[in-house]
C-alpha positions as MATLAB code, in Angstrom:
seq = 'MKTIAILGATGSIGKSALDVIRENPGCFEPVLLSAHTGVESLLRIGKEYPNACLALAGAVENAPKEIHHIGREGLLRAIEECAQSGCALVVNGVAGAAGLEPSLAAIDAGMDVALANKETIVMAGEVALRKAREKNVRVIPVDSEHSAVFQLLRAHGGAAGDSADAAMSGVEKLDSIILTASGGPFRALSSEQLARVTPKDALAHPTWKMGAKITVDSASMANKGLEVIEAVKLFAAPPDKVKVVVHPQSVVHSIIRFSDGGMYAQLSKPDMRRPIQDALFFPNKGAASFDSVDLTSLTLEFEAPDEKKFPLLPLAYQVAKARDLYPAAYNAANEEAVSLFLKERIGFLDIARIVEAVLQRDWTGAVAMDAVWEADRKARSCVYELKSLLHASS';
ca = [
     115.210 -140.527 -195.653;
     118.872 -142.581 -195.998;
     121.074 -141.955 -192.797;
     125.044 -141.679 -193.812;
     128.514 -142.660 -192.213;
     131.002 -140.107 -193.758;
     134.324 -142.153 -193.281;
     136.814 -139.402 -193.658;
     134.251 -136.402 -193.925;
     137.239 -133.390 -193.464;
     138.604 -135.051 -197.077;
     138.574 -134.967 -200.077;
     136.322 -137.856 -200.403;
     134.000 -136.623 -197.309;
     133.597 -132.954 -198.617;
     132.407 -133.859 -201.672;
     129.617 -136.049 -200.471;
     129.201 -133.590 -198.028;
     128.500 -131.303 -200.809;
     125.992 -133.850 -202.149;
     123.918 -134.368 -198.716;
     123.849 -129.942 -199.189;
     121.969 -130.628 -202.398;
     119.741 -133.057 -202.071;
     117.650 -132.124 -198.748;
     115.465 -134.260 -197.398;
     117.296 -137.044 -199.140;
     120.212 -137.561 -196.431;
     121.392 -137.604 -192.315;
     124.390 -138.279 -191.500;
     124.232 -139.686 -188.267;
     128.340 -140.476 -188.333;
     131.225 -138.644 -189.163;
     135.486 -139.287 -188.775;
     138.236 -138.101 -189.729;
     142.154 -138.667 -188.612;
     143.642 -135.976 -186.233;
     141.798 -132.768 -187.805;
     139.442 -131.197 -184.497;
     138.496 -128.611 -185.402;
     137.683 -128.976 -189.449;
     134.953 -131.620 -187.993;
     133.653 -129.680 -185.401;
     132.852 -127.719 -187.957;
     131.308 -130.267 -189.771;
     129.344 -131.661 -186.341;
     127.877 -128.196 -185.834;
     125.832 -128.486 -189.134;
     125.031 -131.962 -188.772;
     124.384 -131.973 -184.353;
     122.693 -134.652 -184.269;
     126.151 -136.500 -185.686;
     128.052 -138.896 -184.133;
     131.246 -137.678 -184.278;
     134.482 -139.550 -183.890;
     138.684 -139.155 -184.609;
     140.411 -141.930 -185.263;
     144.282 -140.952 -184.589;
     145.288 -140.790 -181.237;
     144.782 -136.879 -179.960;
     144.749 -135.590 -176.268;
     142.740 -133.654 -174.591;
     139.978 -133.709 -176.557;
     137.084 -131.589 -176.542;
     133.745 -133.321 -175.479;
     131.881 -132.992 -178.548;
     134.128 -136.000 -180.132;
     132.310 -139.116 -178.954;
     135.070 -141.767 -180.295;
     138.659 -141.233 -180.247;
     141.799 -143.779 -181.601;
     141.334 -146.915 -184.253;
     139.211 -148.895 -181.513;
     136.800 -145.922 -181.293;
     136.151 -145.352 -184.682;
     135.346 -149.155 -184.867;
     133.146 -148.832 -182.154;
     131.582 -146.053 -183.480;
     130.537 -148.002 -186.340;
     129.148 -150.578 -184.602;
     127.252 -148.555 -183.052;
     125.584 -146.141 -186.656;
     125.051 -150.071 -187.456;
     122.621 -150.895 -184.022;
     120.775 -147.431 -184.293;
     119.737 -148.642 -188.453;
     122.195 -146.774 -190.029;
     122.390 -147.635 -193.951;
     125.161 -146.614 -195.837;
     128.698 -145.869 -195.190;
     130.395 -144.243 -197.001;
     134.498 -144.797 -197.066;
     136.704 -142.174 -198.169;
     139.475 -142.808 -195.735;
     143.159 -142.815 -197.172;
     145.015 -145.316 -197.981;
     145.964 -149.268 -196.108;
     143.596 -146.940 -193.083;
     140.912 -147.860 -194.444;
     140.441 -151.569 -194.817;
     139.846 -152.057 -190.903;
     136.928 -149.781 -190.966;
     135.191 -151.069 -194.368;
     135.555 -154.115 -192.731;
     133.835 -153.169 -189.951;
     130.736 -152.114 -191.502;
     130.470 -154.854 -193.635;
     130.496 -156.898 -190.700;
     127.953 -154.784 -188.992;
     125.898 -155.384 -192.340;
     125.194 -151.725 -193.304;
     126.041 -151.134 -197.068;
     129.408 -149.628 -198.604;
     130.443 -146.529 -201.101;
     133.633 -147.304 -201.565;
     136.815 -144.865 -202.383;
     139.096 -146.639 -200.488;
     140.304 -148.721 -203.198;
     142.897 -150.486 -200.816;
     140.350 -152.320 -199.156;
     139.498 -154.503 -202.496;
     143.368 -153.917 -203.790;
     145.041 -155.438 -200.490;
     141.939 -157.869 -199.088;
     139.233 -158.331 -201.386;
     138.370 -161.134 -201.887;
     138.232 -161.100 -198.048;
     135.630 -158.299 -198.452;
     133.634 -159.186 -201.241;
     132.573 -162.292 -199.600;
     131.842 -161.216 -196.708;
     129.502 -158.598 -198.364;
     127.975 -161.434 -200.068;
     127.459 -163.583 -196.560;
     126.303 -160.203 -194.765;
     123.591 -159.610 -197.935;
     125.596 -156.222 -198.065;
     126.498 -154.330 -200.930;
     129.621 -152.870 -201.984;
     129.175 -149.474 -204.615;
     132.777 -148.205 -205.875;
     132.936 -144.583 -205.331;
     136.139 -144.061 -207.814;
     134.488 -142.590 -210.594;
     136.485 -145.355 -213.060;
     134.653 -148.353 -211.743;
     131.468 -146.319 -210.955;
     131.081 -145.867 -214.127;
     132.009 -149.052 -215.004;
     129.845 -150.445 -212.802;
     127.336 -148.204 -213.712;
     127.564 -149.152 -217.820;
     127.413 -152.968 -216.926;
     124.068 -152.169 -214.953;
     123.281 -150.447 -217.818;
     124.344 -152.425 -220.179;
     125.382 -156.033 -218.976;
     121.875 -157.840 -219.037;
     122.649 -158.009 -215.125;
     118.730 -158.805 -213.298;
     118.283 -156.620 -209.425;
     119.784 -154.194 -208.166;
     122.194 -155.860 -206.254;
     126.050 -154.850 -206.612;
     127.038 -158.515 -207.200;
     124.127 -157.932 -209.883;
     125.563 -155.440 -211.807;
     128.885 -156.831 -212.337;
     128.006 -160.113 -213.103;
     127.769 -159.110 -216.653;
     131.493 -159.272 -217.024;
     132.036 -162.317 -218.849;
     130.431 -160.743 -221.961;
     132.429 -158.705 -222.091;
     136.048 -158.206 -225.024;
     137.776 -155.551 -222.236;
     137.014 -152.886 -219.218;
     139.095 -149.704 -220.330;
     139.729 -147.717 -217.792;
     140.717 -144.290 -218.385;
     143.751 -142.403 -216.888;
     145.112 -138.745 -216.904;
     148.184 -139.093 -217.554;
     148.554 -136.818 -214.535;
     150.889 -133.447 -214.325;
     154.283 -135.300 -216.568;
     152.432 -136.801 -219.485;
     155.097 -135.395 -221.955;
     158.346 -134.986 -219.469;
     161.023 -137.260 -220.469;
     162.369 -139.543 -217.762;
     164.999 -136.912 -217.586;
     162.754 -134.476 -216.048;
     161.455 -137.394 -214.385;
     163.734 -137.014 -212.636;
     164.178 -133.745 -211.594;
     160.715 -133.024 -210.649;
     159.678 -132.438 -206.861;
     156.398 -132.750 -204.712;
     155.150 -129.455 -205.304;
     155.205 -130.707 -209.260;
     153.262 -133.475 -208.188;
     151.196 -132.207 -206.210;
     149.875 -129.651 -209.442;
     147.054 -132.032 -210.631;
     145.791 -130.884 -214.372;
     142.297 -131.815 -214.176;
     141.478 -133.383 -209.904;
     141.461 -131.895 -207.206;
     142.512 -134.764 -204.801;
     144.704 -135.550 -201.699;
     148.259 -135.271 -201.756;
     148.537 -138.821 -201.540;
     146.319 -139.888 -204.395;
     147.563 -137.300 -206.446;
     151.745 -138.619 -206.565;
     149.784 -141.662 -207.576;
     148.446 -140.505 -210.813;
     151.381 -138.541 -211.234;
     153.455 -142.073 -211.411;
     149.947 -143.913 -213.025;
     150.487 -146.439 -209.073;
     147.226 -144.968 -208.590;
     146.011 -146.945 -212.151;
     147.722 -148.793 -211.441;
     146.131 -150.218 -208.111;
     142.323 -148.782 -210.133;
     143.768 -152.570 -212.148;
     144.311 -154.520 -209.277;
     140.855 -153.031 -207.698;
     138.853 -153.897 -211.085;
     140.506 -157.516 -211.380;
     139.541 -158.081 -208.107;
     135.688 -156.552 -208.055;
     134.401 -157.142 -211.428;
     135.907 -160.672 -211.096;
     137.830 -160.319 -214.496;
     141.089 -161.646 -216.049;
     143.975 -158.947 -215.765;
     144.148 -159.024 -219.648;
     140.188 -158.051 -219.779;
     141.233 -154.542 -218.165;
     142.737 -152.175 -220.153;
     143.969 -148.525 -219.624;
     144.010 -145.373 -221.804;
     145.217 -142.322 -220.863;
     142.734 -139.327 -221.871;
     143.879 -136.262 -220.564;
     140.385 -134.196 -220.960;
     139.295 -136.700 -217.969;
     135.602 -136.829 -219.730;
     135.279 -140.162 -219.897;
     135.080 -142.364 -216.833;
     135.755 -145.329 -217.758;
     134.839 -147.965 -221.346;
     133.125 -151.275 -221.608;
     133.388 -153.458 -224.750;
     131.198 -156.430 -225.943;
     132.892 -159.172 -227.924;
     130.497 -157.843 -230.967;
     132.507 -154.941 -231.029;
     130.317 -152.410 -229.431;
     131.733 -149.969 -226.074;
     129.821 -148.198 -224.359;
     131.198 -144.978 -222.181;
     130.006 -142.579 -219.138;
     130.773 -139.040 -219.457;
     130.698 -136.307 -216.742;
     133.363 -133.878 -216.025;
     136.006 -134.054 -213.369;
     134.343 -134.345 -210.696;
     133.887 -137.116 -207.711;
     130.815 -135.293 -206.637;
     128.979 -137.524 -209.234;
     129.636 -141.074 -208.199;
     129.550 -140.937 -204.885;
     125.760 -139.145 -205.684;
     125.309 -142.249 -208.057;
     126.498 -144.567 -204.936;
     124.336 -142.412 -202.652;
     121.277 -142.683 -204.665;
     121.832 -146.735 -205.096;
     119.611 -148.635 -206.744;
     117.928 -144.970 -207.779;
     119.101 -142.011 -209.522;
     119.465 -138.516 -208.198;
     118.108 -135.413 -209.688;
     121.211 -133.740 -211.774;
     122.609 -131.464 -209.153;
     126.262 -130.300 -210.933;
     127.637 -129.058 -213.874;
     126.864 -131.684 -217.460;
     129.537 -131.574 -219.690;
     129.025 -129.710 -222.796;
     129.162 -132.072 -226.084;
     129.593 -128.900 -228.382;
     133.018 -128.158 -226.335;
     134.723 -131.040 -226.251;
     137.590 -132.710 -227.740;
     138.969 -136.036 -226.424;
     141.313 -137.275 -226.962;
     143.091 -140.759 -226.274;
     146.491 -142.433 -226.076;
     148.003 -145.207 -225.421;
     150.302 -145.173 -221.907;
     154.280 -144.732 -221.163;
     154.458 -148.025 -219.799;
     158.170 -146.933 -220.122;
     158.433 -144.266 -218.082;
     155.885 -145.162 -216.465;
     156.521 -148.505 -214.810;
     154.156 -148.942 -211.984;
     151.325 -149.127 -214.493;
     152.771 -152.416 -215.936;
     153.963 -153.270 -212.365;
     150.638 -153.654 -211.243;
     149.587 -156.207 -214.033;
     151.951 -157.950 -212.744;
     150.554 -158.076 -209.440;
     147.233 -158.629 -211.136;
     148.262 -161.628 -212.326;
     150.327 -163.100 -209.008;
     147.807 -162.544 -206.838;
     148.235 -163.919 -203.379;
     149.499 -161.019 -201.350;
     151.539 -159.640 -204.349;
     148.289 -156.268 -204.061;
     148.648 -155.669 -200.252;
     152.526 -155.464 -200.861;
     153.095 -153.149 -203.931;
     150.204 -150.793 -201.913;
     152.704 -150.448 -198.475;
     155.562 -149.866 -200.672;
     153.783 -147.482 -202.936;
     152.241 -145.247 -199.494;
     155.621 -146.127 -197.440;
     157.451 -144.805 -201.246;
     155.201 -141.443 -201.661;
     155.542 -140.842 -198.526;
     159.620 -140.789 -198.243;
     158.819 -138.691 -201.448;
     157.061 -136.132 -200.133;
     159.226 -135.265 -197.172;
     162.064 -134.929 -200.714;
     163.540 -137.729 -199.003;
     163.498 -139.822 -202.291;
     163.409 -138.620 -205.965;
     160.423 -139.553 -207.406;
     161.632 -142.098 -209.767;
     162.694 -143.937 -206.854;
     159.186 -144.257 -205.878;
     158.953 -147.080 -208.641;
     162.353 -148.312 -208.048;
     161.508 -148.854 -205.030;
     158.292 -150.788 -205.002;
     159.741 -152.986 -207.271;
     162.350 -154.085 -205.744;
     159.968 -154.649 -202.502;
     158.176 -157.207 -205.264;
     160.930 -159.529 -205.933;
     160.402 -160.863 -202.053;
     158.077 -163.778 -202.063;
     154.789 -162.595 -201.077;
     152.699 -165.997 -201.889;
     150.487 -166.461 -199.704;
     146.959 -167.215 -198.774;
     144.525 -163.498 -198.450;
     143.487 -163.804 -195.034;
     143.218 -160.734 -192.432;
     146.077 -161.689 -190.792;
     148.212 -162.532 -193.383;
     147.594 -159.320 -195.083;
     148.456 -157.370 -192.324;
     152.039 -159.287 -191.763;
     152.296 -158.381 -195.758;
     151.366 -154.636 -195.452;
     154.140 -154.356 -192.254;
     157.280 -156.497 -194.116;
     156.261 -154.460 -197.039;
     157.007 -151.486 -195.791;
     160.071 -152.236 -193.771;
     161.544 -153.691 -196.508;
     160.897 -149.795 -198.227;
     163.432 -148.392 -195.534;
     165.612 -150.789 -195.885;
     165.953 -150.337 -199.440;
     165.544 -146.380 -199.219;
     168.632 -147.443 -197.233;
     170.690 -148.464 -199.830;
     169.232 -146.082 -202.499;
     170.886 -142.852 -200.361;
     174.352 -145.041 -199.978;
     174.194 -145.527 -203.876;
     173.057 -142.003 -204.236;
];
């Protein structure tokens, strides 16, 4: 039985991970469950797994005695204790930049990480992956697209061994990595229509059930931009080898194309439990627990993304090429702009305008943790300066 920590256990990734565990009785034992501030939800899960340590990353007053660790330091301490007790794998489903520090703590403690927190790689992949190599720790991608590339490279890249590095070492033989994008709810809208969309509109994703921030990112294609940056760092691929195609059905999750023109794709229903199961069982395969694709009922469509309507995608390519602290600034600016949009303090199109303006500043510098956090802080501060200017000019 593999012992597992689930960070963000009350969110969409955490709930899916718990579904996988329930579908595979006797295979996994949760020994740490964390949430941000969702006390009641965490306690409900804790009753199902009474031997698991419970932690809240947020500041919560008068937390019940069943919560063992509280706050940022409490969560990091819980991760360290989890490693000391022999925990095998940490599933990081924490949303946003807040997931970076727990990822690094888990790696530093010597545990494998099933990584759904793309910000870890976007902001500080150079640090996280170097530390993982030093600690002989496996970083297993959980994003459906990167999980698919990871599995495809293991199957077809000619790499030997079960380490994450081995699975990724076939990338130099590729012509391209092709990430698919659903296109979100606004794929067919004009620029004029996009200017009038509301947070409620943006949260109505046609194929995936996700948290609010990532759902808005899907609508703006910032999520795909972040995934491009993640793929560049995670697979050590040049930015021009990472392509994006819009695939509304969300059945093909990624494609790899070799230099001879041969292509391999990973297909499954749009269900995050599938890549989570792959990560939990890695390097083995679990039994089929969830519905499979019925090929006879499929109609698959692909089209090029409209980079004029969705400028956050081409901005991400610029950031991936620039490297340094530009990815951290892109991520922070987008996080803050999305937060303002969800509060209805800016319009949907203002998200990209703000991110682009933030990136006009100088974000050169080596990727070290102090510099990453300072870039994150400065970029967020810039957003509020620019938000004031947008408001003044409207």
